[in-house]
Each structure stands twice: as structure tokens, then as C-alpha cells.
C-alpha positions in Angstrom: 0.0 0.1 0.0 1.3 3.3 -1.1 1.9 6.5 1.4 -0.8 8.9 0.1 -3.3 6.0 0.6 -4.0 5.1 -3.0 -4.3 2.3 -5.1 -1.0 -0.3 -5.3 0.8 -1.4 -8.1 -1.1 -4.1 -8.9 -4.1 -1.7 -8.7 -6.1 -3.2 -5.9 -7.9 -0.6 -4.2 -6.7 0.1 -0.1 -8.9 1.0 2.3 -10.8 3.7 2.7 -8.6 7.0 3.8 -10.8 8.0 6.5 -10.8 4.3 7.9 -6.4 4.8 8.0 -6.7 8.6 9.3 -9.1 7.0 12.2 -6.4 4.8 13.0 -3.3 7.3 12.8 -5.4 9.4 15.0 -6.4 7.0 17.9 -2.3 6.2 17.9 -1.4 9.8 17.7 -4.1 10.4 20.9 -2.8 7.4 22.4 -2.0 8.2 26.5 0.8 6.4 26.8 3.5 5.3 23.6 3.7 1.5 23.1 7.0 0.6 24.1 8.7 -2.9 22.8 8.4 -5.0 25.5 10.7 -7.2 24.3 13.6 -4.8 25.4 12.3 -1.3 26.4 15.2 0.1 24.8 16.0 3.7 25.6 12.9 3.5 27.9 13.0 5.1 31.5 13.4 3.2 34.3 11.3 3.8 37.8 12.5 6.7 39.4 12.3 4.8 42.9 13.2 1.4 43.7 14.4 0.5 39.7 14.8 -3.2 40.7 12.9 -6.0 40.7 13.8 -9.3 41.9 12.2 -12.1 40.4 11.2 -15.8 40.7 11.8 -17.1 37.2 9.5 -20.1 36.6 11.9 -22.6 35.6 11.5 -25.6 37.7 15.5 -26.4 37.9 17.8 -26.6 41.3 20.2 -25.0 40.0 18.3 -21.8 39.0 16.0 -21.6 41.9 17.4 -18.4 43.3 16.3 -14.7 42.1 17.1 -13.0 39.4 17.2 -8.7 39.0 15.3 -7.0 36.6 15.5 -3.2 35.6 11.7 -1.5 36.2 10.6 0.6 33.3 8.9 3.8 34.7 5.5 3.0 32.1 5.5 -0.5 34.5 5.8 0.7 37.5 2.8 1.5 39.2 2.0 -2.0 38.3 5.2 -4.0 39.0 4.1 -4.6 42.9 5.4 -7.4 44.7 3.8 -10.1 44.1 2.1 -9.7 40.7 2.7 -12.0 37.6 5.2 -11.0 35.5 7.4 -11.9 32.0 10.5 -11.7 31.4 13.6 -12.0 29.1 15.9 -15.2 30.1 18.6 -17.1 29.0 20.8 -13.8 27.5 24.6 -13.9 27.0 26.1 -11.5 28.8 27.5 -9.8 25.9 24.4 -9.0 24.3 23.9 -5.8 25.9 22.4 -2.9 24.0 21.7 1.0 25.5 23.2 -0.3 28.8 20.2 -3.6 29.1 21.0 -7.1 28.1 18.6 -8.2 25.1 17.9 -11.6 23.8 16.8 -14.5 25.6 13.6 -16.5 25.4 10.4 -15.0 27.2 9.4 -16.4 30.7 7.0 -16.3 33.7 7.8 -15.4 36.7 6.7 -13.5 39.7 7.8 -10.3 40.8 8.9 -10.9 44.9 10.2 -7.4 45.4 11.3 -3.9 44.5 14.5 -2.7 45.3 17.2 0.8 45.1 19.6 -1.6 44.0 20.8 -4.6 42.2 23.2 -7.2 43.7 24.5 -7.7 39.8 27.4 -5.7 38.7 26.8 -5.7 35.0 23.5 -4.4 33.0 20.2 -5.9 33.6 17.5 -6.8 31.3 14.1 -4.9 32.1 10.8 -6.7 32.9 8.8 -7.4 29.9 5.6 -7.4 30.8 3.1 -7.1 34.2 0.9 -10.2 33.6 -1.8 -8.6 35.9 -1.6 -6.0 38.7 -3.3 -9.0 41.0 -1.0 -9.6 43.1 -1.3 -13.5 44.0 2.1 -14.1 46.0 1.6 -12.7 49.1 4.5 -13.2 52.0 3.0 -15.7 54.0 2.8 -18.1 51.0 6.3 -17.8 49.9 7.4 -18.4 53.3 5.6 -21.6 53.1 6.3 -22.4 49.4 10.0 -22.3 50.7 9.8 -24.2 53.8 8.1 -26.7 51.6 10.4 -26.8 48.8 13.5 -27.0 51.4 11.6 -29.6 53.0 11.2 -31.9 50.2 14.7 -31.0 48.6 13.0 -29.0 45.9 12.4 -25.9 43.6 10.9 -22.8 45.3 9.2 -22.5 41.8 7.6 -26.4 41.4 6.2 -25.4 44.8 4.3 -22.3 44.0 3.4 -24.2 40.7 1.1 -26.0 43.2 0.3 -23.3 44.9 -1.0 -20.5 43.1 -4.0 -21.4 40.3 -3.2 -20.8 36.6 -4.7 -17.0 35.8 -7.9 -16.5 34.3 -8.3 -12.6 33.1 -12.3 -13.3 33.0 -12.3 -14.2 36.8 -9.5 -11.1 38.0 -11.6 -8.9 36.4 -14.8 -9.5 38.7 -14.9 -8.0 41.6 -15.1 -10.4 44.8 -18.0 -9.9 47.4 -18.0 -7.8 50.6 -16.7 -10.2 53.7 -19.8 -11.5 56.4 -19.2 -10.5 59.9 -18.1 -12.9 62.4 -20.4 -15.9 63.1 -21.7 -16.9 66.5 -20.0 -19.4 68.5 -21.7 -22.8 67.4 -23.1 -25.1 69.9 -21.1 -28.6 70.7 -23.6 -30.8 68.9 -22.1 -33.8 68.1 -18.9 -33.3 70.2 -19.8 -33.7 73.1 -19.7 -37.6 72.4 -15.7 -37.1 73.0 -14.3 -36.5 76.4 -12.5 -33.1 75.3 -14.4 -32.0 72.4 -16.5 -29.2 73.9 -13.1 -28.3 75.3 -11.8 -27.9 72.1 -14.2 -26.0 69.8 -13.9 -23.6 73.3 -10.3 -23.2 72.8 -10.2 -22.2 69.2 -13.5 -19.9 69.9 -11.4 -18.2 72.2 -8.7 -17.2 70.0 -6.7 -20.1 71.2 -4.5 -22.5 69.3 -4.9 -25.9 70.3 -3.2 -29.3 68.3 -5.1 -32.5 68.5 -5.3 -36.1 66.8 -9.2 -37.0 66.3 -10.2 -40.4 66.5 -13.7 -39.9 65.0 -16.6 -42.3 66.0 -18.3 -44.1 63.4 -21.0 -42.7 61.6 -22.0 -39.9 59.3 -21.3 -37.4 62.2 -18.2 -35.9 61.2 -18.7 -34.0 58.9 -20.6 -31.7 61.0 -18.6 -31.6 63.4 -15.7 -30.3 61.0 -17.8 -27.7 60.3 -18.7 -26.6 64.1 -14.9 -26.7 64.5 -14.7 -24.1 61.4 -17.7 -22.0 62.6 -16.4 -21.4 66.1 -12.7 -20.7 64.6 -14.3 -18.0 62.1 -16.3 -16.6 65.4 -12.9 -15.5 67.1 -12.5 -13.7 63.8 -9.9 -15.6 61.8 -9.8 -18.3 59.0 -10.0 -21.6 58.9 -8.9 -24.3 56.1 -9.9 -27.9 55.8 -8.4 -30.8 53.2 -10.0 -33.9 52.4 -8.8 -36.3 50.6 -11.6 -36.2 47.5 -14.4 -34.6 45.8 -17.0 -36.5 47.1 -15.7 -35.6 50.6 -15.8 -32.3 50.5 -19.3 -32.0 49.1 -20.5 -33.6 52.4 -17.9 -30.4 54.4 -19.5 -28.3 51.8 -22.9 -29.1 52.7 -22.1 -29.3 56.4 -20.9 -25.7 56.1 -23.8 -24.3 54.6 -26.4 -25.9 57.1 -24.4 -24.5 59.5 -23.5 -21.0 58.6 -25.6 -20.2 55.6 -23.6 -19.5 51.9 -21.1 -16.9 51.1 -18.6 -18.0 54.0 -16.9 -20.4 52.6 -14.8 -21.8 49.5 -14.6 -25.3 47.9 -11.6 -25.2 46.0 -11.7 -28.7 44.0 -10.5 -29.3 40.4 -14.2 -30.4 39.8 -15.2 -26.6 39.7 -13.1 -25.8 36.4 -10.3 -23.1 36.1 -12.3 -20.1 36.3 -14.3 -20.8 38.9 -12.0 -22.1 41.0 -9.7 -19.3 40.1 -12.3 -17.1 40.9 -12.8 -18.3 44.3 -9.3 -19.0 45.2 -9.2 -15.3 44.3 -12.3 -14.4 46.7 -9.9 -16.6 49.5 -6.9 -14.4 48.8 -8.7 -10.5 49.0 -9.8 -11.9 52.0 -13.7 -11.9 51.3 -14.0 -15.2 52.5 -12.2 -16.9 55.4 -12.9 -20.6 55.5 -11.8 -23.1 53.0 -12.7 -26.6 52.1 -11.1 -28.4 49.4 -9.2 -31.6 47.7 -5.0 -31.7 48.5 -4.3 -28.6 46.4 -6.3 -26.4 49.0 -3.2 -26.7 51.2 -1.8 -23.6 50.2 -4.9 -22.1 49.9 -3.9 -18.5 51.1 -6.5 -17.7 53.5 -5.9 -14.5 55.9 -5.1 -14.6 59.4 -5.4 -18.7 60.0 -6.4 -19.9 62.8 -7.3 -23.2 61.9 -5.5 -26.2 59.6 -7.5 -29.7 59.5 -7.2 -32.9 57.5 -9.1 -35.6 57.1 -8.1 -38.9 56.7 -4.6 -38.2 56.5 -3.8 -41.7 55.1 -5.1 -41.4 52.0 -3.1 -41.9 49.2 -4.8 -38.9 47.3 -3.2 -36.4 50.1 0.3 -37.5 48.6 1.1 -34.8 45.8 2.2 -36.7 42.4 4.2 -33.7 41.0 7.4 -32.4 42.0 8.3 -31.7 44.8 5.9 -34.4 45.5 4.8 -32.7 49.0 2.4 -34.7 51.7 -1.2 -32.3 52.7 -0.3 -33.5 56.4 3.3 -32.4 56.2 2.1 -28.9 54.7 -0.7 -28.7 57.1 2.1 -28.7 59.7 4.4 -26.3 58.8 1.8 -24.2 58.0 0.5 -24.3 61.8 4.0 -24.4 62.8 4.2 -21.1 60.5 1.4 -19.3 61.5 0.8 -20.2 64.9 -2.8 -21.8 64.5 -4.6 -24.8 65.5 -4.3 -27.9 63.7 -6.5 -30.8 64.1 -6.1 -34.0 61.9 -9.5 -36.6 61.7 -10.1 -39.8 60.7 -11.8 -42.9 61.6 -8.7 -44.7 61.8 -5.3 -43.3 63.0 -2.2 -43.5 61.0 1.1 -44.0 62.6 2.2 -40.1 61.6 -0.7 -39.1 63.8 -0.1 -41.5 66.7 3.9 -40.2 66.7 2.4 -36.2 67.0 0.4 -37.5 70.5 3.4 -39.5 71.5 5.9 -36.6 71.0 3.3 -34.4 72.7 2.9 -31.9 70.1 -0.8 -32.9 69.7 -3.3 -34.1 72.4 -5.2 -37.0 71.8 -9.5 -36.3 71.0 -11.5 -39.6 71.7 -14.6 -40.8 72.8 -15.0 -43.1 75.6 -15.1 -47.2 75.6 -18.8 -47.5 76.5 -19.6 -44.3 73.5 -17.3 -46.6 71.0 -19.3 -49.8 71.8 -22.2 -47.4 71.3 -21.5 -46.1 68.0 -19.8 -48.7 66.3 -21.4 -52.4 64.4 -20.8 -55.8 65.0 -17.6 -57.0 63.8 -17.4 -60.5 63.4 -14.1 -62.7 61.0 -14.1 -65.4 59.2 -10.6 -67.4 59.2 -8.9 -69.9 57.0 -10.4 -72.8 59.6 -14.0 -71.7 59.7 -13.3 -71.9 55.4 -11.9 -75.1 56.1 -15.0 -76.2 57.6 -17.3 -74.9 55.7 -18.4 -76.3 52.8 -20.1 -74.1 51.2 -17.0 -72.1 50.9 -15.7 -74.3 48.3 -18.2 -73.9 45.6 -19.5 -70.2 46.4 -18.3 -66.5 46.8 -18.9 -66.3 50.4 -19.0 -68.1 53.3 -21.8 -69.8 55.2 -21.4 -66.9 57.9 -21.6 -64.0 55.2 -24.4 -65.2 53.1 -26.2 -65.4 56.3 -25.3 -61.7 57.1 -26.4 -60.7 53.8 -29.6 -62.2 54.1 -30.4 -61.0 57.5 -29.5 -57.2 56.3 -31.2 -57.1 52.9 -33.9 -57.9 55.5 -33.9 -53.8 56.8 -31.4 -51.8 54.0 -28.6 -52.1 52.0 -25.6 -54.4 52.4 -22.3 -53.4 51.3 -19.7 -55.8 49.9 -16.1 -54.5 50.0 -14.1 -56.2 46.9 -10.2 -55.3 47.4 -10.0 -55.8 43.3 -12.2 -53.8 40.7 -12.7 -56.0 37.1 -13.8 -60.0 36.9 -11.7 -61.9 37.7 -7.8 -60.4 38.7 -6.3 -63.4 39.7 -6.3 -66.9 38.7 -4.4 -69.9 39.9 -4.5 -74.2 40.2 -7.9 -75.4 41.7 -5.6 -78.5 42.7 -2.3 -77.0 44.0 -2.7 -73.4 44.2 -0.2 -72.0 41.7 -0.3 -69.0 40.2 -1.6 -68.9 36.3 0.8 -68.0 34.3 1.2 -66.9 30.3 3.2 -69.8 28.7 5.2 -67.4 26.5 6.3 -64.3 28.7 5.0 -65.6 32.2 2.6 -63.2 33.3 -0.1 -63.5 35.3 -3.4 -65.0 33.3 -6.8 -62.8 34.2 -10.1 -63.5 32.9 -11.4 -60.5 31.6 -14.6 -61.7 30.9 -16.4 -64.9 31.4 -14.5 -67.1 29.9 -11.3 -65.7 27.8 -8.1 -65.8 29.1 -5.8 -63.1 28.7 -2.2 -62.8 29.8 -2.0 -59.2 31.6 1.7 -58.8 30.4 1.6 -59.4 27.2 -2.2 -59.6 26.3 -2.1 -62.6 24.5 -5.2 -64.8 24.8 -4.8 -68.2 26.4 -7.0 -71.0 24.9 -5.2 -74.6 26.3 -3.9 -73.8 30.0 -2.7 -76.5 32.3 -0.8 -76.4 35.4 3.4 -76.8 35.1 3.4 -78.3 38.6 0.6 -80.7 39.1 -1.1 -81.2 35.7 -4.0 -79.6 36.4 -6.6 -77.9 34.4 -8.8 -76.5 36.7 -8.8 -72.5 38.0 -9.4 -71.0 40.4 -10.0 -67.2 41.7 -7.1 -65.6 43.9 -9.2 -62.7 44.0 -12.7 -62.3 43.0 -12.9 -59.1 41.1 -16.2 -56.3 42.0 -17.8 -57.0 38.3 -17.6 -61.0 39.2 -19.2 -60.6 42.9 -22.0 -58.2 41.8 -22.7 -61.0 39.0 -22.6 -64.2 41.8 -24.3 -62.2 44.3 -27.3 -61.0 41.6 -27.7 -64.7 41.1 -28.1 -65.2 44.6 -30.5 -62.9 45.2 -31.9 -62.1 41.9 -35.1 -60.0 43.4 -32.7 -57.6 45.1 -30.7 -54.8 42.8 -27.0 -54.8 43.0 -24.9 -52.0 42.4 -21.0 -51.3 41.7 -19.1 -48.5 43.3 -15.3 -48.1 41.3 -13.0 -46.7 39.3 -14.9 -46.0 36.5 -18.4 -45.1 37.9 -18.2 -43.9 41.9 -21.7 -43.7 43.8 -21.8 -40.6 46.1 -25.1 -41.9 47.6 -27.7 -45.0 48.0 -31.4 -44.9 49.0 -32.4 -46.6 52.4 -33.6 -49.8 50.9 -33.0 -53.5 50.5 -30.0 -53.6 48.2 -26.4 -55.1 47.5 -23.8 -52.2 47.2 -20.2 -54.3 45.7 -17.7 -51.2 46.2 -13.9 -51.2 45.8 -12.4 -50.1 48.7 -12.6 -46.1 48.7 -15.6 -46.0 46.3 -17.9 -47.0 49.3 -21.2 -44.9 48.9 -23.0 -43.3 51.8 -26.3 -45.1 52.3 -28.8 -42.8 53.2 -29.7 -44.4 57.1 -26.7 -46.6 57.0 -25.9 -50.0 56.1 -27.0 -52.7 57.7 -24.6 -55.0 57.1 -20.9 -55.2 55.5 -18.7 -57.8 54.3 -15.1 -57.1 54.0 -13.8 -59.7 51.5 -10.2 -61.6 50.5 -8.8 -59.6 53.5 -5.6 -61.6 53.2 -5.0 -59.9 49.5 -4.6 -56.5 51.6 -2.8 -57.8 54.1 -0.4 -59.6 51.8 1.0 -56.7 50.2 5.1 -56.3 50.2 4.7 -52.7 51.8 5.4 -51.4 55.2 1.8 -49.7 55.3 0.0 -52.9 54.3 -1.5 -53.5 57.6 -1.9 -50.0 58.6 -3.4 -49.3 55.1 -6.1 -52.5 55.4 -7.3 -51.4 58.8 -8.1 -47.8 57.5 -9.9 -49.0 54.5 -11.7 -52.1 56.7 -12.8 -48.9 59.5 -13.5 -46.7 56.8 -16.1 -48.9 55.4 -17.6 -50.4 58.9 -18.2 -46.8 59.7 -20.9 -46.6 57.6 -22.6 -49.3 59.3 -25.5 -48.6 61.5 -24.8 -49.3 65.1 -25.0 -52.6 66.5 -27.8 -51.4 68.8 -29.9 -51.0 65.4 -28.5 -54.1 64.0 -25.4 -53.1 61.8 -22.9 -56.3 61.9 -19.7 -56.5 60.1 -17.8 -59.9 58.6 -14.6 -59.8 58.0 -13.1 -62.6 55.9 -9.2 -62.6 57.0 -7.4 -64.5 59.7 -9.0 -63.5 63.1 -5.2 -63.3 64.8 -4.0 -60.9 62.5 -3.3 -57.5 64.5 -4.8 -55.4 62.0 -7.9 -58.1 62.4 -8.1 -58.1 66.0 -7.9 -54.0 66.0 -10.9 -53.9 63.5 -13.0 -56.2 66.0 -12.4 -53.8 69.1 -12.3 -51.1 67.1 -8.9 -49.4 68.2 -7.3 -48.1 65.4 -5.3 -45.8 68.1 -3.9 -48.6 69.9 -2.8 -50.5 66.6 -1.3 -47.1 65.4 0.8 -47.0 68.7 2.1 -50.9 68.8 3.0 -50.3 65.0 4.9 -46.6 66.0 6.7 -48.6 68.6 7.9 -51.1 66.7 9.5 -48.6 63.8 11.1 -46.9 66.4 13.0 -50.1 67.5 13.9 -50.6 63.3 14.5 -47.6 62.9 11.6 -47.3 59.7 9.8 -43.3 59.1 8.4 -41.6 60.7 10.2 -42.0 63.5 13.4 -41.7 61.1 13.3 -39.3 57.7 13.8 -40.7 54.8 15.1 -39.9 51.2 14.3 -42.5 47.9 17.5 -42.4 44.9 15.9 -44.1 42.0 17.7 -44.4 38.6 19.3 -46.5 36.4 22.3 -48.5 38.3 25.3 -46.2 37.0 23.6 -42.8 37.4 22.1 -44.2 41.1 25.9 -45.0 41.6 27.2 -42.0 40.6 24.8 -39.8 42.9 25.1 -41.1 46.0 29.3 -41.0 45.5 28.5 -37.0 44.7 25.6 -36.1 48.0 27.8 -35.1 51.3 24.9 -36.8 54.0 25.4 -36.3 57.3 27.3 -38.0 59.5 24.5 -39.7 60.8 23.2 -41.2 57.7 22.6 -44.8 56.6 22.4 -45.9 52.9 20.1 -49.1 52.0 20.6 -50.7 49.2 20.3 -50.5 45.8 17.6 -52.5 44.8 16.6 -53.2 41.9 12.8 -51.7 40.9 10.1 -53.4 39.2 10.4 -53.4 35.3 7.1 -50.9 33.9 5.8 -53.5 31.4 5.3 -52.6 27.8 1.3 -51.2 27.4 1.1 -50.7 30.4 0.7 -47.3 32.4 3.8 -45.9 33.9 3.3 -44.9 37.3 4.9 -42.5 39.1 8.6 -42.8 40.1 8.8 -46.3 37.8 11.3 -46.9 35.1 10.6 -46.2 31.8 9.4 -49.2 29.7 12.1 -50.9 29.0 14.7 -49.5 31.5 16.1 -51.3 34.2 16.3 -49.0 37.7 17.7 -49.6 40.8 16.4 -47.8 44.3 18.6 -46.7 47.1 17.0 -45.7 50.4 18.9 -43.0 52.6 17.9 -43.1 56.6 18.6 -40.4 59.0 17.6 -40.2 62.3 15.5 -37.6 63.6 16.6 -34.1 63.8 19.0 -34.4 60.8 16.4 -34.2 58.0 16.8 -31.2 57.1 20.4 -31.3 56.5 19.7 -34.8 54.6 17.8 -32.8 52.3 20.0 -29.7 52.0 22.4 -32.1 50.8 20.1 -34.0 48.5 19.1 -30.6 46.7 22.8 -29.5 46.3 23.8 -32.5 45.0 21.2 -32.9 42.3 21.8 -29.1 41.5 25.6 -30.1 40.6 24.1 -32.5 38.5 21.4 -30.6 36.7 24.2 -27.9 36.4 26.6 -29.9 34.8 24.5 -31.6 32.1 26.0 -34.7 32.8 24.5 -38.1 33.4 21.2 -39.9 33.4 18.5 -38.6 35.7 17.7 -39.4 38.8 14.7 -39.2 40.7 14.9 -38.2 44.5 11.8 -38.2 47.0 11.8 -36.6 50.6 9.7 -39.4 52.8 8.3 -41.6 49.9 5.1 -43.1 50.6 6.5 -46.6 49.9 9.3 -48.1 50.9 8.5 -51.8 50.3 
């Protein structure tokens, strides 16, 4: 197009002259000339505090520090501490023009502080852009993120990716509601069932900071009790934060809080809400419009103002362990918040983890339990079926359930729904020889055989179908199920009780609630729906499959899942009964029969103290190829009292199977070494591992090594 707005050389007509004139006039009339965000070459700097200290969003350990940038005068008003910015990163030392460093790629970051001078003696690059003037990173959140990064040998940028949700411009433009006045102090309600329950609420309402390990009584009242603790904290003029394992549990606490306090006093932070709505709720908390938060794992970093209470429900659930670097656990993050903010702490569950028992054992927290008479009145009757009972039971040899379980189902269906917990999903996940019990394996790769449907056998590893299997040990041709899946169990129960509806709840389809009517509810652990009037009975099948896992926490986890299902059953006085198919002499089974998870956790803690296992000791896992692990261990300057266990080979990732977090890539053989230190040396170990990993990344040499502090599974 020619400069005189005439036709071009090709004869095509250009835009009308009045349009170009309008564009030119709007550009001339702009209040601030649009500077080049690439370098701000020649732009004047801010007259006060012209240096911005920025945390770049690069989650690598050798760049886990702040970088200084010049603040252009036009960005002075928006470039305040806590805002999101974009900067040029990676320019060379010699790429300087007009006193500014130029080049490098654009990268996101956070403005940490403004300073008068920089510690860097050379020329500074300028801030490229202030993404939003909304301050999202306050001093308290920054301090918490730094503490989490130091504890888990990670980078601050990685922690902030977990702590600060992605930006939504539309959510930032909307104003948050005005904060509501503090609610009145609630009455004790069902907290009166606990020996020190009313005193705990009184301490929260008066502005105190009690710390308690709460062993909740069975039944649905736990969500209302959490709501009353939150209400008591709000009545003192402070904020409260509750972290739960999943969205279903968060919905129950949300409903309890809404029923007790009404709408507008708390925010629900879950992934189900969607990015924009969740960010709007997060902003309302950050701006102080809402003082209480209920959410899943990511809510552990919620920027609640004047925090007075942090609470976590069912801290033994795997969902509380973050899978992204540096993989913090929600319980430990809330413990850090309780220490940094000097606020109250509450960990509650129907069961009791060893970590919670250690908090009481060390005197850091007080137990919050009910008397034994109250426990007996609210807990169901628990009966066991062991190997001796199964050997004498003719029905158990041919049917899915032993006679005692059939009786419990028949009696329970007379008055309500019956829960059946199966530790495996699918049809028949594991098969064995019916004669000698040898596991059925594939003739090609020796992988375990599965029955995906009623008849076809398929290898779990290579996927080949097996049409003519026979046992290599005894020559038998008949198969039996080692662990029967949930779908197969539902099918058999449906044939046995044709007039009763059968519902399943598992990973593919999880039910929230079931009506108070006769029905069979087959569920995998953790997916049990809540019955409106409580279950009349519950069957806990294949207990040995949960207890036989090669893991330090197998007994603790089995008891937690059993109690979680049994707590949904009506009290013994109302006819509630639980039948568990497991050896009655085992300690977790005895703890279930007595309904004594605290005693089990205390004894488990004592044994781990003798053996030096977590949580008494601090431990780190280092995994990678054998050469990389050996090189890394040689470079780590561990504390003098550190002890290296291993390395040992890790199970390989099979081709075609999903790769679990921390598992080796398909086709690679990894090893894992454990580094153990006594109490008091955990911080030194984390610092040493972080230093060694940062040096390794800076050199860019060797195979990658994965480091995890306090791994949940150590074998």
C-alpha cells in the first residue's frame, strides 16, 4: 500500500482514506506510547526502586534463586510485589545495547520485591511485561512455599506451580463479594460425645491454637463436627482451612458448612469446579472476602488470611500425596503452616495413621477420642471368618461367600442395603490352579493370567490369549480365582439374590449415595457410597489380599480401609454387623474387632522406632539407572549419621502398561537406594540431596536421577 493511501501497484484498491486516518489519529492520541516489550530499549526506568527481584518459573534446582531486572517507568505502577510478570531469560553476558541486556526467551515469573540497587554488577534486562496487576503471591504464601521446597529438596518454582492456580483474566475482572461478619459461636453438638470435644471448640472460639489428633466415631456426624470446628474458628475472627481426600468428601463438608453457616462464608476448592470458577474462589480467599476454605489436596496452599485452624481428614489416604515435584504430602504441609502461622491443627479420621500417633507420642498434639462405652454404642458388631472357618465350611469351597457371610447378607437385606467391599475391580483379576493353588501364568512371558470376561483368559503383561492352559506343577486343567473382582462378585450375588438390586461402585463409576432400601452395593476400597440410613451389614472380602502386599504400610492401610467401610454401617444396637474374611489372629483384624485403631497405630509406631523406620526416622529414595544412582550417591555429602540402604532393583514397567509415578520407563532397569537419617537430621539430608542434584543438573551430565523425600512406599 502506498503512502498516499492510493491504489497499490497491482491496481487493487486499499482501505478508504477515512479508515486509515482514524487509525493514525487513535495512535497519535494514545496517552502512553506503546513501548517494545522485548527490550524496552531507551525507555526510562522507575524513579524509585528501579530493580525488581524476580523468581522465574524454571523448575530446575540450579536456578532456584532470584534474578534482578530493571523496571521501566511505564510499568512502575503495576510492577508490585506478588504480581505475575514475563521476563527475558537466557541472554548472554555480551548481548548488551544501550545499557540493557537483550535476547533470551520469554518466560513467566513472579515479582518478589522492589529494590533500590542490584547485587549484580552488570547491566540488567528490563521486565518485559506485567501479566496482571493482581498480587497473587503474598509473603505468607512465599514463606510457606520456601519451607516446603526446603523440606522436600525441591525448587521454589515447582512448589508455586502447585500453590498458585493458573490465571483467568475474566475471573480477575470480577469483584469479589464483601466479607461477612463473624458468625456466632456454635454449640458443641455431637462434639459432646468426645471427652475433650467441647473444650476443643471453646479453645478455637476464644482465639486459642489447640493441636489435636481426632479419632472420629463411626457414622455420618464427622462432617458436621468439622463444620462446627470451622464455625468456632470463624467466630474468633480468624480463618480456617480443611483439606479432604476427594471431591465426594469435600461435597459433604461443603453441605455441612452451608447448613450450619449459610452461603458466602466459605469457598470450595476442587478440580471439579473448572479453572475459571476455581480461580475466582481462590481470588476471593486471597482478597479476604472468604475466611474459610474446604478443598482437596491443592487447597493445602490456599492463602487464607489470619489463619486460625488447619484441618485434614483421613490423612492416610493416598490422594493427599502430591504426584508432581517435589511431591509434598498435605499433612506435612499443614503441619508447616501450623508452625509458621502459630494456628490450631486438627487431623481426623475414623482410623489413625502412625504419623498421627507420633504427634501424640511426642506431645506436640493431644488425643481427641471418645470413651470406650461411647465407641461400643456407635460401632457395629464385627465378626471374622478365618482359614480354619473356611476349611470347615462346605459352602465356601464352591461359592463366593462363606456361610456366615451369606447369613449376614440375608439378615441385612431385611432392613436395608448391604455393603460388599472387594479389594479388586474387574471380573477375575487373578487365577490359580484349583488343585495346587499355583498361580496361573502365561506360557509365553510368564505373566499372570486374567479372566477379563466369563471365559477368555488373557495375559496381563503381553496381552496374549490362552486357550489351552494347564498347570506346570501338577498338570491340572481347572482354575480358581485367587482374588475375585468386583464385577464377578456382583454377578454372583445377583444370581443368588435375584429379587434384590445390585449396584457397583468403583473407579469407572463411583456412587455418592444409595437409598435406604434393600440392595447389594459392591464397591472397591475408597469408593463406598454413603447409605442414607446407614448400611445394615457389610462384608469385607479377601482380606489377605490387602494384608499380603509387600509394603510397610499394608496392615495400617488395610485397617484404614476396613474401618472406613465399617463406619458406614449402623450401630450394633440397631442391628449393624460387619463380617471380615481374614485371619482373626492378625493384629489389624483384632484392631478392627475391638475398634481400636489408635492402639494399633501406637504399637506399630513402637515397632518402627525399634527398626528405625519412618516416621521415627527421615528417609529419602534415590532411583535411576544403576550407574546414575551410584554416581549420585558418591556425590552426596550426606550427614554423618546417614545410612544408605540398597540399592535394589525396581520392578520394570511392562510394555503397554501405564507408567506409575516414579517407575522406570518401559524397557529400562532402574535401581532404588534409601538414605535414612535419625530425627533432627532431616533438614541436613534434604539440603545435601538438593545441592547434589543441582550440581548434577548444572553440569548436564549423566542419566536423570529421581529424588523423593519421605516416600510413601518403601517396600
